[in-house]
N, C-alpha and C positions, 0 to 999 in steps of 0.2 A: 504494500500500500504505500503511495507516495503521499509525502506531506504537502499540505497546500502552501504555496508561496506566501511569505509573510510580507505584509504592506505595512511598513513602520511610520506612524504618524508624524514622528519628530525627525525621521531621516529622509531628506529630499530624494526624489528620483527613484524611490524603491518600488514603484509599480513595476511589474514585470515588462509591460509593453514599453514603458519609458526607457528602462534598461536596455531593452533589445535595440531600440532606435538609436541609443546613444552609442551602443557597441557598433552598429551598422555604420553611423557616421565616421567612426574612427578606423573602419575596415577590419576590425576584431570579430570574431565569431563567438568569443567566450570571455569571461573576466580572466581566466587563466591565461589566454592568449594576449589580452591586453597588458598584463603585467610579465610578460615574457621576458622583458629586458632587465627586469631585476634579478640579480644573480641568485642562485638557489641558496647559497650559503647565508643570505641576508633575509631569506624568508622563514616564518614560523611554520613548522611542519606540523602543527596541531591547530585545533580551534581554540579560541581564546576562552580562558575561563570565566565565562560570563553566565548569569542567570537567565532564565527564560525571559523573554521580552514581556513588559507590562504594557498592553495596548490600551488600557483604560487610563485615562487622564487622572481619575480619582484614585485609582489603585497606585498609580506611578507617584501621585503626590503623598499619599500614606507612607509609601515605601521610602521615599526621600526623607520625610519627616522623622521616620523611625531611625534612619541613619544619623541625622543631625542630632537626635535626642540622646545618642550615646556621648556627644561632647559635652563638656563642662565649659562655659565661656567665661571671661573674665569679669563679667558683670554678676556672675553668682557666687564668686569667691573673692577673696583678698588677693590681687595679683600684683607682682613686682617684675614682671617680663618686660623687656624693651628690646635693645638691640637692633633697632630700625623700624618697629612697628609699635606704637605707644597707645596707653589708655590715658587720654587726655578729655577733660569735659568737652562736649560738643554743645554749643548753644542751640537751642531749639530752632532758632531762625535759620541755620544752616541746612537742616533737614527740610525745613519748609519750603525754602527757595529752591534747593536742587531737587525737589520732589516735583516741581511745576512741570507740565507736559512740555512747554516750549523749551526747558533746558534738558530735562531728563531724557526725552527721546530724540533730540537733535544732534545726532552724531556728527554730520559733517555737511550742515547746510550752508547755502550761499546767500547773499544779501537779499535776493528776491524772496526766499522763503524764510528769512530770519526774523525772529521776534524778540530781539534784544540780546541774542546770544553773543554776537560780535562786540556789542558795547560792553557787555558784562566782562568778556575775556579781556578786553582792552583796560577796563577798570581793574581787574585783577594784575594785569602785567604793570600798570602804573603804580599800584600800591606795593607790589613786590619790588619795583625799581626803587621806591621811596625807603623802604626797609632795607634794601641791600646797598642803597647809595649808588646805584649804577644805571646806566642810561637805557640799555637793551635787555629785555627779558623775554624769553620764548613762551609760547603757548605750551601747556604742560605736555611732557613726553609721557610714555607709557608709566615710568616709576622713576625713583631716584637713581637706582643702578643703571638705568638706560641713559639718564642725563649725565652720569660720571663718565660712562664709556663713551658717549658722543663728545663730551667735552675734551676727552683725550685724543680723539680723532680730528676734532677741530683743531687742536694745538698742533697736532702733526701736520696737517694741511697747511696751516699758516706759517709754520716753519720749514715748509717744503723746499723753498728756493735755497735754503742753507743745508739741505740735505740732512736735516736732524730727524731721525726716525726712532729715537729711543724715548720711551717714557718711564719715569721712576715712579713706582707706587710705594706709598708708606705703609709698612707692615703692620701698623696699629689701625689699619682699616679693616672692616668686616671682611671675614675670609670669603663670604658669598658675593660680596661686592667686588672684591680683587678678582674672583674667578670669572664674574661676568665681564668685567672690563677686559680681561685677558682673551676670553672667548671671542667678544665682539671685535677686538681690534687687532687680533694677532695676525691677520693676513697682511697688514700694512705697518705694524708696530712691533718693535721689540721692547718687551717689558722687563724691568729689573725691579726687584723689591729693595726697599731701604730699611734696615732693622730698627726696631725701637728699643729703648733701654728698658731692660726688665724691672729696674728699680723704680723708675717714674712712669713708666708706660709711654713716655713722649718719644718723639722721633730722635734716633741716634744722630746727631749732627756731625759727628766724626765720619760716620759711615756715609752720610749724604755727601760730605765734601769729597770723599774717596771716589764717589760714583758720579759725580758732576763732571761733564766733559762736553767737548765741542759736538758730540753726537746726540746730546740730551735735548729734546724738544720741550720737555716740561716735567715738573714734579706734581703728582696728585697726592693731597693731603686732606684729611678730614679735620675740621676744628669746630666743635670738639670731636675728638676721635672716638673710635669703637669703645674704648674703656672710660669714655666720659672725660678724659683728660683734656686741658687747654694747651695746646702746643703755642710756643712763642713765634706767631705768625710773622711779625715784622723782622725778627732775626733770620727766619727760615727763607723769607722773601729776599732779604739781602744776599743770602748765599746762592739762591738760584739765579737772580739776576746778575750777578757778578759772573755767571758762567754762560750768560746769554740765552737762558732757558726762561720759560714761562712757568707761572704758578697757577695750578688749578686747586681751588679749595672748595670742598664739599661742606656745606653747613646745614645745620638744623636752623630752619628760619625763626623757630620759636626762641631760640637763644639770642636773638639779635636785638631783644629789649634790653640785655644787659652785657652783650659782648659787642666788641667793635665790628663792623661789616668786614668781610675780607677784601673787599676793594680798597678800603681805607689803609690797609698795611701792605698793599702790592699785589694782591691777587689778580691775574689777567682775566681769568674765567671762574666764575662761581656757580656751583650747582648744588642740587640737594632734592629732598623729597618734602612734599606739602602736606603729607599724611597728618602732620602735628597741627595743621591749621583748619580743624573742622570736620575731622574725618573719623569714623568710627574704626575700631579694630577689624571687625567683620571677617573673621576667620582668615587673617591675613592683611585685612585692611584695604581701604580705598587709597591707592597710591597714585601719585602724579609726580613727574620730574620737572624741575625747572633748570634753565640755563641762562646765565646772565653775564653781560661784559660791558666795556666802555663802548661808546659809539665811534668805533673806527671801522670804515668801510671795508678794509681788507679783512678784519675779523669778522664783521657782521656777515661777510659773504661766504663764511665757513659754516655758518648755522644750517642745518638740513631742515629744522622744523620750521612751522609757520610763525611768523612775527606779525603782530597786529599794529597798526597805527591809526591816527585820526586825521581826517581832512575835511575842509570846509566844503559845503555844497553851494549850489546855486541860489539857495535861500539864506539870507543872512541870518546868523544865529543858529542855524542847524549844521549838524556835522555827520560825516559818514564814517564807518570803521571798517577796516580790511586789511588784506595782506600788504606787507612791505617786502619789497625786493622779491617778488613772486617767482622771478625768472631763476633764482638759485636753487629752488626746490626740485624734488623728483616728479612733483606734479607738471612741472614745465618742462624740465630737461630729461625726464623718464631715467633711462639707465646711465645717462651722463651726470646725474645729479650727485651731490656730495655724498649722500647716503639715501635710501629710501626714508620717506617721512615716517611710514609705519603708524601703529595705533596712537592716536592721541587720547588724553584723558581731560578733555574739555570741561566735562561735568565737575571734575574735582577742582578745575582752576576756578570755575564759578563759585564753588563752595568756599575755596581758600580766600576769594576775594570778599565773599560775604563775611567770613570770621575776620579778616583783616580790618573790614569797615566797622564791625561791630566792636571791636577791641579798642581800635584807635591806638595811637602811639603811646599814651600813658598806660592803657590796658596791656599793652605788650611788655612795658617796663615791670609792671606789677606782677604779670605772669611770670616772667624770668627771675624776678627776686624771689617770689614765693617758692619757686621750684629750687632755688639754690639754697635757701634757709631749711628746706627739707632735706635736702642732700647732706647739709652740714649736720643736722640733727641726727640724721641716721648714721652718718659716719662715726659720730662721737658715741652713740649708743652701741653700735655694733661692734666698735673696735675694743669695747671693754668686755666682751664676751669671750670666756675661755674656750679655746678649740678653734677659734679662727683669727685671721688677721686681715688687715686691708693690704691688698696686694700692691697698691701704689699710695701710701700714705701722705706723701708730700705735696703733690699738686692740687690745685683747686680743681673741682669737678663740677660738669653740669649735667644734670638730670640722673646719671648713672656711674657706678663705679663697680670695681671688682672685689669680691671676697674670696679670700684662699682658705679652704677648709682642710689643707694638708695638715696642720697641727692637731687636728681632732682624730686623724687616722681614719676619717669617713670619706667616701666618695661623694661628689656632688649629686649622683643618682641616689645614693642613700639618703642624703639630706632632702633632696626634693621630695622623694617617696614619703619621708617622715612629715614634710609640710603639707603635702596633699592630704594626709590624713587628718590634718587639722585645718582643711579648707583654705589653704593657702597655695598660691602658686609661687614657687622660688625663683631664682634667677636663671639665666641661660647658661647651660653646662658649656665651658671653654676648655675642657681637658682635651677634647680632639683637635679642635681649630687651633688651639695655642697650648700645646703640650709643655712648653717652657714655663707656663704659669702654674703647673701641677693642677691639683683639684680645685679649680676656681670656678667662680660663676658671676655673671654680670647681673646686678640688681639695678633696677630702674624706679625713679621716685618722680612722681608729677603733682600737679596741683590737685589731683583727685585724692591724695593720701593726706589723711589727718595725723596728728600727733598720735592718737589713740591707735591708728593702723600701724604707724612705725613701732610703737610699743608692743602691739600684738605680734609683729614679725619678731622682735628681739625675744619676747617670752616664749615664742614657739621654737625659735633656734636654740635656745638655752636648753628647753626641754629635749630636742632632737639630738643635740651634740652630747648631751649627758646621759642619755639612754644606752 
């Protein structure tokens, strides 16, 4: 007995007649013949381990909800996770505005079907420019890692006439981000890592001096770095510029209420993730990347992503909003473009703009100061616990820092398991990504944490470490 062909409601072109028509158009008589060019060793020789299809939308919804119910999200427990995706307070106005249909469903509209999206993105770029104290800000890229990778490629292209094809990466950057940058740029760029000082967690300037040369196009550095430490940007910029290279700085925009904008101490390109500006964590978080620079034509032409500007119209007092230097994008140049523009995260740019407008300059200062006070209190309380130590006790930190559990002879996995039993999410385990730090974990503290929350963490860790 032959089984009836399945027509999947959520998979396009699964109707047998449509499949047959598509195969006929390609000149293939079967799916197997269509994929004949794929080498046998690259093919899976067994069916995928998937359950039977759920063709009812109601049953599919129930199935997905049951899977999601297995998770415990950070709103249900006390969480100190960070490392790139953070639990911040999201003002209700951010969700209200980004849920409007003219924004939520407008992926890539043009002026004739635009209902304010272009202006909203221009406003976002303008406020980011004010926060960063820079002239040019891109429409959001897919995420902050994408922005960092593209910034490195921009620097290499900009330095092309001098044949500089090497980019230095600070090793106190997230391992995931370094991996993404290398994967994205490896066909054009040679990447070399610069070590960090294990005592301070800051960039090893001696190693930086040794690796700077006439072949180096740029140094990529996060400030604050992955461990929450704040490297001395001005001193590092001086070293990089003396070698004729560019400085690329990744930054958490939420830190700029209390920290100097990277452009002020010499960064040529600044990038980062806007998840901290009004976006929920959302099982990974709503992410969008920004790239910013000074207004120099040669540098501006290296942007692959869209740039929005404002222009007067024929009606006095009215303005239009749209692309700047459109001819440099892959929309115009196709395969001759700098890079393919790829997926944009315009909705999150609008959300970040709403967040920045709602906070204002003073609100950003107060947010940053509140976070730094919480970090200082947490460091003071936690450093007094027997069985752990601050991995980097010296420098000032923003939002997060590393705890070393090696003195307790417990692994981070054991500590986190004990905290989970007490309805607390501990920090990110760094023992694999940064083995030189031993059994260490990255703990994050934001404005959502009260003094009582930090005290609860201290009490829980005391119990876990003494058990």
